[in-house]
C-alpha positions, -999 to +999 in steps of 0.1 A: -898+497-622-862+500-632-835+476-621-818+502-599-850+508-579-858+471-577-824+462-561-828+489-535-860+474-522-852+470-484-876+441-481-857+420-505-824+423-486-835+425-449-831+388-443-797+387-458-786+417-438-796+401-405-778+369-416-746+387-425-744+408-393-725+381-375-730+369-339-745+395-316-727+406-285-751+432-273-775+424-244-796+455-252-804+476-282-774+497-294-777+534-291-762+558-315-744+591-308-776+611-303-791+585-280-817+571-303-822+534-299-809+512-327-829+481-331-809+449-331-803+437-367-809+472-382-782+494-395-803+525-403-792+544-372-756+532-369-737+565-369-701+574-367-686+584-396-537+553-478-575+560-485-585+575-519-554+594-527-540+597-562-517+568-554-545+547-540-569+554-569-545+557-598-538+527-620-507+507-610-486+481-628-478+464-596-497+432-591-516+431-558-510+400-538-544+389-527-543+368-495-555+332-500-574+335-468-597+361-484-611+336-508-615+310-481-631+332-454-666+324-467-684+307-494-702+328-519-734+341-503-764+321-515-792+344-528-825+342-510-858+341-527-864+374-545-828+385-544-800+384-569-764+393-573-755+427-588-735+439-617-709+464-603-688+486-625-656+500-611-642+531-627-605+530-618-581+500-617-557+512-590-554+497-556-587+508-542-607+499-573-591+465-578-594+456-541-631+465-539-637+445-571-621+414-555-643+418-524-674+422-546-666+391-566-659+371-534-694+380-523-708+367-556-713+399-576-703+404-613-677+432-618-661+451-645-629+470-637-620+499-660-591+521-670-592+553-690-583+535-722-605+507-736-591+473-727-596+443-749-590+418-721-581+414-685-549+432-674-525+417-649-541+438-621-577+430-631-577+394-642-588+382-607-612+411-600-635+411-631-639+418-667-619+448-680-632+477-700-632+515-704-647+540-680-679+543-702-682+506-705-680+501-667-706+528-661-729+512-686-723+477-672-729+484-636-762+485-617-739+500-591-709+521-602-678+527-580-657+558-586-621+550-578-599+575-597-582+607-585-609+632-575-593+661-594-594+641-626-631+632-621-644+666-610-620+691-626-606+674-657-638+658-671-625+622-668-659+607-660-681+595-689-715+610-697-737+616-667-766+598-685-748+565-679-752+570-642-789+578-643-808+564-612-778+541-603-761+539-570-727+555-574-701+548-546-677+577-544-643+565-529-624+596-539-607+622-518-599+658-530-562+655-532-543+677-556-526+659-585-495+681-580-491+668-545-498+701-529-523+689-503-560+689-508-584+713-527-602+739-506-639+733-511-653+763-493-677+745-470-689+718-493-678+682-494-660+665-522-690+643-528-713+673-531-692+682-561-694+647-575-732+647-570-735+680-589-718+664-619-741+633-617-775+649-608-796+618-616-773+594-597-777+582-561-743+591-547-729+574-516-696+584-500-677+553-488-644+534-487-624+567-487-609+567-452-592+533-452-557+525-466-561+500-494-540+473-477-563+475-446-593+472-470-577+442-485-567+424-453-592+434-426-625+418-438-638+396-410-672+379-415-666+358-384-667+388-360-698+405-345-707+436-365-693+462-342-661+443-337-653+445-374-632+473-390-654+503-397-663+517-431-677+552-429-704+562-454-727+591-461-756+597-485-787+618-491-806+588-505-816+565-476-823+535-498-790+538-515-772+542-482-788+511-468-779+491-499-742+501-497-743+493-460-754+458-470-725+455-495-701+466-467-715+440-444-713+413-470-676+421-474-669+416-436-668+452-424-691+474-402-709+503-419-709+535-399-731+564-411-719+600-409-750+616-424-759+632-457-734+640-484-725+674-469-717+657-437-692+634-455-667+662-451-659+646-418-646+616-437-621+637-457-583+642-452-573+661-421-603+651-400-600+631-367-615+599-382-596+599-415-571+570-420-577+558-385-581+520-381-612+517-360-637+490-351-674+498-356-677+504-318-647+526-317-659+545-348-692+554-333-675+567-301-650+587-322-677+604-342-696+612-311-665+628-296-659+649-327-696+660-326-695+669-290-663+690-295-681+709-322-654+702-348-680+694-374 
């Protein structure tokens, strides 16, 4: 069994997931938007669904000021028997990529943050978020790989390394289909931007996440002390159920509430111009917002 399959074994992470979910405020099982009961402690049915723009995902020379409270909000999570911390490669050293890498390191995971050019050592923007490297090195390093570069560069300009480097790995797509010339977003003719990414990486397990929240909110709003549905929502979508659950666990470890929108095609609801895009919402508010959108027939 490969390492990627092993880390996605739900039985190995179930105890940690319950521990990380925070104090419960519900007196009865939660119900999702279509009325199916959600068992307490399970995230499999939690539905509901500036974010990955060129500016958010492009490299920046400006040093991100990381709040001291972020490193004090929790001790590194102690691995339970049969569990281990992950190697996470982040392709893109802009605000989104660097911020996610810092969260992952706070949770105890090893990270490599990459830029297009090979880097001999940590840059000013990556020295606190992980080892630095090239795109190909980050893809090879990670058991999980995060895509945090402009979507147009990744999908239309062949910026990603060989698809073989992503084989059977969980790939977190944070990108949005903004045009590099600033003229809005690309028209995708009924498909989602993550469908296009998945077509380029056919053997990867693509999960759309972290694309609807401005990077400063992602940096500042993690709250492990709150009950799950009181935390800021992170929308995610995937066709691979095990990969989706695993990324939901990462989101919970960071101090956010994962809210599922559906399969990759459904992730179009997370993209620019939709009612839930770039809207600060708690987990509870996010589930209600998604239900409202669904009932109105907008998606």
